N, C-alpha and C positions, 0 to 999 in steps of 0.2 A: 504494500500500500504506500501511497505518497505521503501519508501523514508523518512518517519518520524522516522525510527529506525536507531540508530547509532551503528556501530561496531568500536571498538578501536583495531587497529593492532599495536602492540608494538615490536620494535626491529626486524622488518622484512624488510630489505632493498630491497629484491627481488620483493616484491609486489605481490607475488603469491596469497596469500589469499585476499589481498586488491582488486585485479582485479576481482576475482571470486564473492566476495560479492557486488562489484559495479555493476557487470552484472545483479545481482538480484534486483538492485534498492535501495540498502542500502546507507545510508550516512556513508561513511567510513573515519575514521580519522587515517592516517598512521603516526606514530611517530618513527623516528630513527635518531640518530646523523649524520649518513652519508648522509642523505637526505638534511637536512637543519640546522643541528646543534642543533635541539631540544632534550632536555634531559628528558626522561620519569620521572626521579626522581623529576623534577621540575614542573610536570604537576599540574595545579590547577583544582579545581572542577568547570567546566564550560560547560560540554556537557549535552545534554538532551536526555532522552529516550535511554540510552545505554543498548542494549539487549545482546551484546556479547563482550568479551574481549579475544583476541588472543595474546599471548606473547611468544617471542623467545629470552629470555635474552642471552647475550654473554656467550658462554660455555668454553672459553679459560681456565679458572681457575677451571672448574668443570669436564670437559671430562676426562674419564678414560685413553684416549690415551695419556694424558699429565701427568699421575701419577708420572712418574719418576722425574718430575721437581717440584712437589708440595712442598717438604721439602725445597729445595733450594730457592724457591720463597718467603717463609715466609708467614706470616698471612695477610699482607696488601693487596695483590692482591685478596685474597679470600674474605676479608671483602668488598672490592670494588665491587666484583662480586655479593655478597649477597645483596648489596644495590639496585641493579637492580631488583632482585627478590622481595625484600621487597616492592619496589614501585608498582609492579604488584598487590600484595595483598592489598595494600592501595587503588588502583583503584577498586578492587573487593569489598572492604568494602564500599567505597563511593557510587558506582553505583548499587551494587547488581544486576548484569546482569542475564539474563535467563541462560546463560552458560559462562564459561570461561575455558581457557586451557593455560597451561604453558608447553613449549616444551624444551627438552634438551637431549643430548645423554646420554648413560650409563656413570655414573660417580658418583661423591661424593655429588651431590645436594640432593640425597636421604637421606643423613645423616642429612640434615637440614629441609626438608619439608616432609619426610616420603616416603613410597613406591608410585610409580606412579600408576595411575588408569589403564593405558594401555601402552603396549610396542609393537612396530611394526617394520618391515623392509619394505623399499620401494617396493620390489617385491610383497608384499602381496596386494598392491593396483594398481599395474602396469596395471591390466586389464581394468582400466578406461581410458587408453590412446588408441589412434588410432594405435600407434606403441608401444605395451607393452614392447618390448625389450629395449626401451630407459631407462626404470627404473627397469629392471630386475637385481637389485643388492641388496646387504645387507648392512644395517647400522642401528643397533639397536637404536631406538629412543624412549624416554620416554615421556609420557603425564600425567600431573597432572591436577586436576581441577574437574569441574562439567560440564559434556557434554554427549551427546548421542554418544556411540561408533559407528563408521562408519562400514559399511558392506564391507568385503574384497572381492576383485576379484583377487585372487592369480595367479601369474605366476611363473614358475621355475626361480630361480636365475641363470643366465648364465654368469654374470660378477663377481660374488663374491663381495668382498668389493672393491669399487672403490676409497676409500679415499686415498690410498697410490699411486694411479696412476695419480694424478693430475699434469698436465703440463701446464705451461703458454703458450697459443697459439702464443704469440708474440715472445717468446725466445726459446720455445721448451724445456725448463728446468723444472724440478719438482719444484713446489711451496715449499718454506720453511714453517716451522710450523707457523711462525709469519707473513707471508705475508698476508696483508689484503684482497687482491683479492682471494687468496686461501682460506682464512677463509670464505669469502662470498660464494664461490662455495660449500665448505663442508657443510655450514649451510643452503643452499638453500632448501626450502620446496619442496619435490617431488610433482609434479603436480597431479599424480594419487591419492595420499593420500589426497591432498588438495581438490580435487573434491569430494571424498568420504565423507570427513569431512563436507564440506559445505552442501552437500546433506542431511546429517543426522542432521545438526545443522543450520537450516534456516527456515524462513517462506516462503511459496510460494507466489509470487506476486498475488494480487487480480485480 
């Protein structure tokens, strides 16, 4: 049974992956500062039978969409961002899971950990949804790690890139680049892709 297998889900406040793996019976440990203040960088070695690690480190100082501000920000924000990524590799070293994945948008993380294993747009997996049009948009996303590549169910992109169209439903105004709620929306894992990934990287319940 999967209940004795642990999945660590790091930096994913939405819970998209956590919920899918829980549905399959895994023991899921979800760690994100926004949830309960827990810092992945301070995680100690305490979990047993970790078979998978999924990490979505904050992309604010990596994403190519913010390249115009990289120089003005200086080195300190970049160093801070890299500590989050380094913590993931520490967990991988400690637990040696069957699979692990690190997700980030197109940007400068490639300079520090090399080329990604896989790049996708949400529309390439929207066919896993009951209403595919919900995720028929583009947002190039990179995956690094050791994992089985999910099978695509591609639908035509009808929305283009939605990242510049985000409005706060409470105010009707566009989110600013530094708005935390807007950041959470932009970084939310597409459900179609998540379903495909879990299907490719999981044990079937006995």
